[in-house]
N, CA, C and O atoms as CSV, one atom per row, in Angstrom:
chain,resi,resn,atom,element,x,y,z
A,1,MET,N,N,0.814,-1.295,0.019
A,1,MET,CA,C,0.029,0.188,0.247
A,1,MET,C,C,0.939,1.213,-0.026
A,1,MET,O,O,1.964,1.403,0.629
A,2,PHE,N,N,0.544,1.934,-1.069
A,2,PHE,CA,C,1.494,3.382,-1.272
A,2,PHE,C,C,1.554,4.001,0.103
A,2,PHE,O,O,2.629,4.279,0.636
A,3,LEU,N,N,0.238,4.239,0.735
A,3,LEU,CA,C,0.192,5.266,2.105
A,3,LEU,C,C,1.188,5.040,3.021
A,3,LEU,O,O,1.953,5.925,3.406
A,4,ASN,N,N,1.232,3.255,3.597
A,4,ASN,CA,C,2.007,2.965,4.164
A,4,ASN,C,C,3.322,3.091,4.163
A,4,ASN,O,O,4.059,3.285,5.130
A,5,SER,N,N,3.632,2.957,2.880
A,5,SER,CA,C,5.492,2.813,2.111
A,5,SER,C,C,5.720,4.370,2.618
A,5,SER,O,O,6.750,4.714,3.198
A,6,TYR,N,N,4.718,5.190,2.350
A,6,TYR,CA,C,4.959,7.056,2.636
A,6,TYR,C,C,5.352,7.094,3.825
A,6,TYR,O,O,6.482,7.480,4.122
A,7,ILE,N,N,4.445,6.686,4.712
A,7,ILE,CA,C,4.649,7.133,6.198
A,7,ILE,C,C,5.779,6.297,6.869
A,7,ILE,O,O,6.560,6.788,7.685
A,8,LEU,N,N,5.809,4.977,6.458
A,8,LEU,CA,C,7.263,4.366,6.974
A,8,LEU,C,C,8.112,5.185,6.601
A,8,LEU,O,O,8.755,5.695,7.518
A,9,GLY,N,N,8.451,5.628,5.187
A,9,GLY,CA,C,9.605,6.340,5.049
A,9,GLY,C,C,10.031,7.639,5.571
A,9,GLY,O,O,11.212,7.949,5.724
A,10,ARG,N,N,8.785,8.570,5.905
A,10,ARG,CA,C,8.773,9.640,6.820
A,10,ARG,C,C,8.958,9.168,8.513
A,10,ARG,O,O,9.628,9.997,9.129
A,11,LEU,N,N,8.670,8.456,9.023
A,11,LEU,CA,C,9.273,7.915,9.988
A,11,LEU,C,C,10.522,7.618,10.361
A,11,LEU,O,O,11.117,7.983,11.374
A,12,LYS,N,N,11.053,6.617,9.081
A,12,LYS,CA,C,12.536,6.168,9.027
A,12,LYS,C,C,13.294,7.742,9.410
A,12,LYS,O,O,14.064,7.889,10.359
A,13,ASN,N,N,12.901,8.809,8.485
A,13,ASN,CA,C,13.620,10.171,8.411
A,13,ASN,C,C,13.705,11.046,9.538
A,13,ASN,O,O,14.714,11.707,9.779
A,14,ASN,N,N,12.564,11.066,10.303
A,14,ASN,CA,C,12.402,11.876,10.846
A,14,ASN,C,C,12.191,11.391,12.716
A,14,ASN,O,O,11.596,12.062,13.559
A,15,TRP,N,N,12.879,10.068,12.928
A,15,TRP,CA,C,12.346,9.401,13.957
A,15,TRP,C,C,13.587,10.015,14.990
A,15,TRP,O,O,14.714,10.230,14.545
A,16,LYS,N,N,13.251,10.244,16.314
A,16,LYS,CA,C,13.942,10.847,17.260
A,16,LYS,C,C,14.351,10.287,18.162
A,16,LYS,O,O,15.259,10.742,18.859
A,17,GLY,N,N,13.604,8.821,18.429
A,17,GLY,CA,C,13.945,8.074,19.168
A,17,GLY,C,C,14.374,7.020,19.124
A,17,GLY,O,O,14.662,6.697,17.972
A,18,PRO,N,N,14.697,5.805,20.330
A,18,PRO,CA,C,15.659,4.871,20.351
A,18,PRO,C,C,15.106,3.680,18.972
A,18,PRO,O,O,13.979,3.701,18.478
A,19,GLY,N,N,16.094,2.834,18.621
A,19,GLY,CA,C,15.911,1.858,17.606
A,19,GLY,C,C,14.731,1.239,18.163
A,19,GLY,O,O,14.584,0.923,19.344
A,20,ALA,N,N,13.495,1.016,16.761
A,20,ALA,CA,C,12.207,0.378,17.432
A,20,ALA,C,C,11.788,-0.577,15.814
A,20,ALA,O,O,12.019,-0.308,14.635
A,21,THR,N,N,11.296,-1.403,16.288
A,21,THR,CA,C,10.441,-2.322,15.166
A,21,THR,C,C,8.860,-2.416,14.855
A,21,THR,O,O,8.053,-2.894,15.652
A,22,LEU,N,N,8.545,-1.923,13.655
A,22,LEU,CA,C,7.322,-1.667,13.258
A,22,LEU,C,C,7.155,-2.783,12.495
A,22,LEU,O,O,7.843,-3.002,11.498
A,23,ALA,N,N,6.052,-3.708,12.997
A,23,ALA,CA,C,5.340,-5.420,12.186
A,23,ALA,C,C,4.306,-4.478,11.689
A,23,ALA,O,O,3.872,-3.550,12.372
A,24,ILE,N,N,3.864,-4.788,10.283
A,24,ILE,CA,C,2.678,-4.461,10.118
A,24,ILE,C,C,2.066,-5.683,8.989
A,24,ILE,O,O,2.155,-5.796,7.766
A,25,GLY,N,N,1.432,-6.486,10.039
A,25,GLY,CA,C,1.145,-7.823,9.159
A,25,GLY,C,C,2.582,-8.621,9.559
A,25,GLY,O,O,3.171,-8.700,10.638
A,26,ALA,N,N,2.930,-9.243,8.071
A,26,ALA,CA,C,3.953,-9.864,8.501
A,26,ALA,C,C,5.324,-9.171,7.865
A,26,ALA,O,O,6.401,-9.738,7.679
A,27,LYS,N,N,5.094,-8.237,7.674
A,27,LYS,CA,C,6.477,-7.217,7.409
A,27,LYS,C,C,6.972,-6.443,8.544
A,27,LYS,O,O,6.160,-5.808,9.218
A,28,GLU,N,N,8.208,-6.425,8.826
A,28,GLU,CA,C,8.939,-5.893,9.415
A,28,GLU,C,C,9.915,-4.778,9.226
A,28,GLU,O,O,10.916,-5.049,8.562
A,29,THR,N,N,9.799,-3.681,9.657
A,29,THR,CA,C,10.747,-2.364,9.057
A,29,THR,C,C,11.228,-1.954,10.679
A,29,THR,O,O,10.502,-2.003,11.672
A,30,LYS,N,N,12.762,-1.513,10.620
A,30,LYS,CA,C,13.176,-0.920,11.796
A,30,LYS,C,C,13.643,0.590,11.186
A,30,LYS,O,O,14.142,0.964,10.125
A,31,ILE,N,N,13.189,1.282,12.493
A,31,ILE,CA,C,13.551,2.644,12.107
A,31,ILE,C,C,14.413,3.011,13.748
A,31,ILE,O,O,14.255,2.414,14.813
A,32,GLY,N,N,15.171,3.989,13.498
A,32,GLY,CA,C,15.809,4.506,14.439
A,32,GLY,C,C,17.313,4.161,14.461
A,32,GLY,O,O,17.739,3.483,13.525
A,33,GLU,N,N,18.196,4.574,15.472
A,33,GLU,CA,C,19.467,3.817,15.461
A,33,GLU,C,C,19.601,2.983,16.557
A,33,GLU,O,O,18.963,3.251,17.575
A,34,GLY,N,N,20.438,1.868,16.510
A,34,GLY,CA,C,20.796,1.045,17.459
A,34,GLY,C,C,19.860,-0.045,17.586
A,34,GLY,O,O,18.966,-0.084,16.741
A,35,ASN,N,N,19.893,-1.024,18.560
A,35,ASN,CA,C,19.213,-2.300,18.863
A,35,ASN,C,C,17.911,-1.552,19.164
A,35,ASN,O,O,17.821,-0.477,19.757
A,36,SER,N,N,16.621,-2.514,18.510
A,36,SER,CA,C,15.587,-2.220,18.878
A,36,SER,C,C,15.162,-2.382,20.281
A,36,SER,O,O,15.533,-3.424,20.821
A,37,VAL,N,N,14.345,-1.427,21.090
A,37,VAL,CA,C,13.924,-1.372,22.529
A,37,VAL,C,C,12.871,-1.686,22.465
A,37,VAL,O,O,12.328,-2.045,23.510
A,38,VAL,N,N,12.041,-1.691,21.090
A,38,VAL,CA,C,10.535,-2.025,21.249
A,38,VAL,C,C,10.043,-2.107,20.163
A,38,VAL,O,O,10.111,-1.328,19.212
A,39,THR,N,N,9.361,-3.374,20.308
A,39,THR,CA,C,8.205,-3.671,18.872
A,39,THR,C,C,7.173,-3.428,18.936
A,39,THR,O,O,6.750,-3.611,20.077
A,40,VAL,N,N,6.085,-2.896,17.913
A,40,VAL,CA,C,4.976,-2.342,17.778
A,40,VAL,C,C,4.242,-3.165,16.610
A,40,VAL,O,O,4.425,-2.756,15.463
A,41,ARG,N,N,3.565,-4.099,16.772
A,41,ARG,CA,C,3.149,-4.604,16.056
A,41,ARG,C,C,1.416,-4.273,15.464
A,41,ARG,O,O,0.470,-4.166,16.245
A,42,PHE,N,N,1.294,-4.151,13.936
A,42,PHE,CA,C,-0.062,-3.931,13.834
A,42,PHE,C,C,-0.657,-4.939,13.104
A,42,PHE,O,O,-0.039,-5.435,12.162
A,43,LYS,N,N,-1.762,-5.315,13.394
A,43,LYS,CA,C,-2.491,-6.751,12.996
A,43,LYS,C,C,-2.322,-6.664,11.455
A,43,LYS,O,O,-1.910,-7.569,10.729
A,44,ASN,N,N,-2.785,-5.179,11.008
A,44,ASN,CA,C,-3.165,-5.297,9.485
A,44,ASN,C,C,-2.509,-4.217,9.049
A,44,ASN,O,O,-1.869,-3.520,9.837
A,45,ALA,N,N,-2.589,-3.925,7.653
A,45,ALA,CA,C,-1.982,-2.404,6.937
A,45,ALA,C,C,-3.290,-1.526,7.136
A,45,ALA,O,O,-3.275,-0.377,6.695
A,46,TRP,N,N,-4.210,-1.919,7.660
A,46,TRP,CA,C,-5.238,-0.757,7.793
A,46,TRP,C,C,-5.495,-0.294,9.209
A,46,TRP,O,O,-6.225,0.657,9.487
A,47,THR,N,N,-4.932,-0.933,9.962
A,47,THR,CA,C,-4.883,-0.299,11.402
A,47,THR,C,C,-3.416,0.585,11.242
A,47,THR,O,O,-3.291,1.652,11.844
A,48,PHE,N,N,-2.714,0.235,10.687
A,48,PHE,CA,C,-1.508,1.240,10.455
A,48,PHE,C,C,-1.763,2.460,9.717
A,48,PHE,O,O,-1.208,3.457,10.179
A,49,SER,N,N,-2.540,2.634,8.579
A,49,SER,CA,C,-3.167,3.458,7.973
A,49,SER,C,C,-4.007,4.295,8.670
A,49,SER,O,O,-4.062,5.495,8.398
A,50,ARG,N,N,-4.663,3.795,9.534
A,50,ARG,CA,C,-5.579,4.604,10.730
A,50,ARG,C,C,-4.856,5.631,11.258
A,50,ARG,O,O,-5.455,6.667,11.545
A,51,LEU,N,N,-3.554,5.533,11.461
A,51,LEU,CA,C,-2.659,6.524,12.069
A,51,LEU,C,C,-2.623,8.153,11.591
A,51,LEU,O,O,-2.389,9.243,12.114
A,52,THR,N,N,-2.957,7.684,10.428
A,52,THR,CA,C,-2.818,8.993,9.300
A,52,THR,C,C,-3.814,9.833,9.353
A,52,THR,O,O,-3.752,11.006,8.984
A,53,ILE,N,N,-4.740,9.304,9.793
A,53,ILE,CA,C,-6.394,9.826,9.898
A,53,ILE,C,C,-6.485,10.991,11.370
A,53,ILE,O,O,-6.829,12.171,11.426
A,54,SER,N,N,-5.972,9.956,12.517
A,54,SER,CA,C,-5.718,10.690,13.556
A,54,SER,C,C,-4.848,9.745,14.541
A,54,SER,O,O,-5.353,8.716,14.990
A,55,PRO,N,N,-3.557,10.118,14.853
A,55,PRO,CA,C,-2.769,9.405,15.117
A,55,PRO,C,C,-3.012,8.751,16.811
A,55,PRO,O,O,-2.849,7.595,17.201
A,56,SER,N,N,-3.458,9.983,17.591
A,56,SER,CA,C,-3.753,9.747,18.908
A,56,SER,C,C,-4.683,8.693,19.004
A,56,SER,O,O,-4.458,7.702,19.698
A,57,LEU,N,N,-6.152,8.910,18.072
A,57,LEU,CA,C,-7.088,8.214,18.367
A,57,LEU,C,C,-6.694,6.852,18.084
A,57,LEU,O,O,-6.782,5.892,18.849
A,58,GLY,N,N,-6.202,6.876,16.773
A,58,GLY,CA,C,-6.268,5.425,15.877
A,58,GLY,C,C,-5.189,4.630,16.685
A,58,GLY,O,O,-5.379,3.414,16.699
A,59,PHE,N,N,-4.175,5.054,17.308
A,59,PHE,CA,C,-3.547,4.420,18.161
A,59,PHE,C,C,-3.864,3.356,19.536
A,59,PHE,O,O,-3.852,2.167,19.853
A,60,GLY,N,N,-4.166,4.813,20.110
A,60,GLY,CA,C,-5.330,4.571,21.402
A,60,GLY,C,C,-6.410,3.474,21.079
A,60,GLY,O,O,-6.441,2.418,21.710
A,61,GLU,N,N,-7.268,3.761,20.101
A,61,GLU,CA,C,-8.298,2.730,19.895
A,61,GLU,C,C,-7.539,1.129,19.476
A,61,GLU,O,O,-7.833,0.089,20.066
A,62,GLY,N,N,-6.660,1.207,18.495
A,62,GLY,CA,C,-5.992,0.073,18.069
A,62,GLY,C,C,-5.725,-0.831,19.288
A,62,GLY,O,O,-6.134,-1.974,19.493
A,63,TYR,N,N,-4.801,0.098,20.184
A,63,TYR,CA,C,-4.368,-0.748,21.657
A,63,TYR,C,C,-5.160,-1.260,22.166
A,63,TYR,O,O,-4.972,-2.391,22.613
A,64,MET,N,N,-6.374,-0.607,22.294
A,64,MET,CA,C,-7.274,-0.856,23.081
A,64,MET,C,C,-8.057,-2.286,22.681
A,64,MET,O,O,-8.201,-3.234,23.452
A,65,ASN,N,N,-8.486,-2.225,21.414
A,65,ASN,CA,C,-9.242,-3.325,20.683
A,65,ASN,C,C,-7.858,-4.642,20.316
A,65,ASN,O,O,-8.206,-5.598,19.622
A,66,GLY,N,N,-6.736,-4.599,20.695
A,66,GLY,CA,C,-6.049,-5.599,20.205
A,66,GLY,C,C,-5.255,-5.680,18.733
A,66,GLY,O,O,-4.451,-6.533,18.356
A,67,THR,N,N,-5.631,-4.798,18.209
A,67,THR,CA,C,-4.866,-4.583,16.852
A,67,THR,C,C,-3.618,-4.190,16.801
A,67,THR,O,O,-2.888,-4.500,15.859
A,68,ILE,N,N,-3.237,-3.481,17.779
A,68,ILE,CA,C,-1.993,-2.807,18.198
A,68,ILE,C,C,-1.401,-3.216,19.595
A,68,ILE,O,O,-1.947,-3.155,20.697
A,69,THR,N,N,-0.085,-3.669,19.245
A,69,THR,CA,C,0.478,-4.539,20.478
A,69,THR,C,C,1.853,-4.048,20.361
A,69,THR,O,O,2.517,-4.036,19.324
A,70,VAL,N,N,2.346,-3.507,21.916
A,70,VAL,CA,C,3.431,-3.084,21.951
A,70,VAL,C,C,4.358,-4.210,22.988
A,70,VAL,O,O,3.949,-4.606,24.079
A,71,GLU,N,N,5.443,-4.529,22.474
A,71,GLU,CA,C,6.369,-5.373,23.042
A,71,GLU,C,C,7.672,-4.587,23.492
A,71,GLU,O,O,8.436,-4.323,22.563
A,72,GLY,N,N,8.126,-4.090,24.987
A,72,GLY,CA,C,8.938,-3.717,25.355
A,72,GLY,C,C,8.857,-2.247,25.835
A,72,GLY,O,O,7.840,-1.827,26.388
A,73,ASP,N,N,9.763,-1.601,25.652
A,73,ASP,CA,C,9.881,-0.148,26.516
A,73,ASP,C,C,8.890,0.887,25.632
A,73,ASP,O,O,9.229,1.556,24.655
A,74,THR,N,N,7.812,0.832,26.150
A,74,THR,CA,C,6.807,1.831,25.605
A,74,THR,C,C,6.927,3.044,25.521
A,74,THR,O,O,6.662,3.663,24.491
A,75,MET,N,N,7.516,3.793,27.027
A,75,MET,CA,C,7.925,5.088,27.116
A,75,MET,C,C,8.856,5.478,26.052
A,75,MET,O,O,8.657,6.359,25.216
A,76,SER,N,N,9.979,4.669,26.179
A,76,SER,CA,C,10.974,5.456,24.690
A,76,SER,C,C,10.071,5.399,23.414
A,76,SER,O,O,10.062,6.341,22.622
A,77,PHE,N,N,9.325,4.295,23.232
A,77,PHE,CA,C,8.721,4.453,21.844
A,77,PHE,C,C,8.150,5.521,21.631
A,77,PHE,O,O,8.384,6.125,20.584
A,78,LEU,N,N,7.347,5.968,22.479
A,78,LEU,CA,C,6.478,7.266,22.676
A,78,LEU,C,C,6.980,8.465,22.623
A,78,LEU,O,O,6.461,9.451,22.100
A,79,GLY,N,N,8.525,8.357,23.446
A,79,GLY,CA,C,9.397,9.885,23.357
A,79,GLY,C,C,9.880,9.809,22.073
A,79,GLY,O,O,10.566,10.793,21.798
A,80,GLY,N,N,9.776,8.983,21.157
A,80,GLY,CA,C,10.548,9.359,19.712
A,80,GLY,C,C,9.517,10.449,18.702
A,80,GLY,O,O,9.924,11.095,17.736
A,81,PHE,N,N,8.328,10.432,19.152
A,81,PHE,CA,C,7.730,11.396,18.862
A,81,PHE,C,C,7.623,12.846,18.830
A,81,PHE,O,O,6.632,13.382,18.333
């Protein structure tokens, strides 16, 4: 999906946090420098795409309904924004 590729490119170029792995479905992408301290798993591409519409609402709803899971240091990940 073009939109997801665009968003991932922007994240890679502008990420200020520690190393992180973003898993969208079966595809994993590393952002940041150093070893990944967190892995954020999006159940499907649509869940990731919702972040463009409303980042905080999309992330919060995805986390609450289980389509987004965070493994590792959540606070370090959130600090990258």
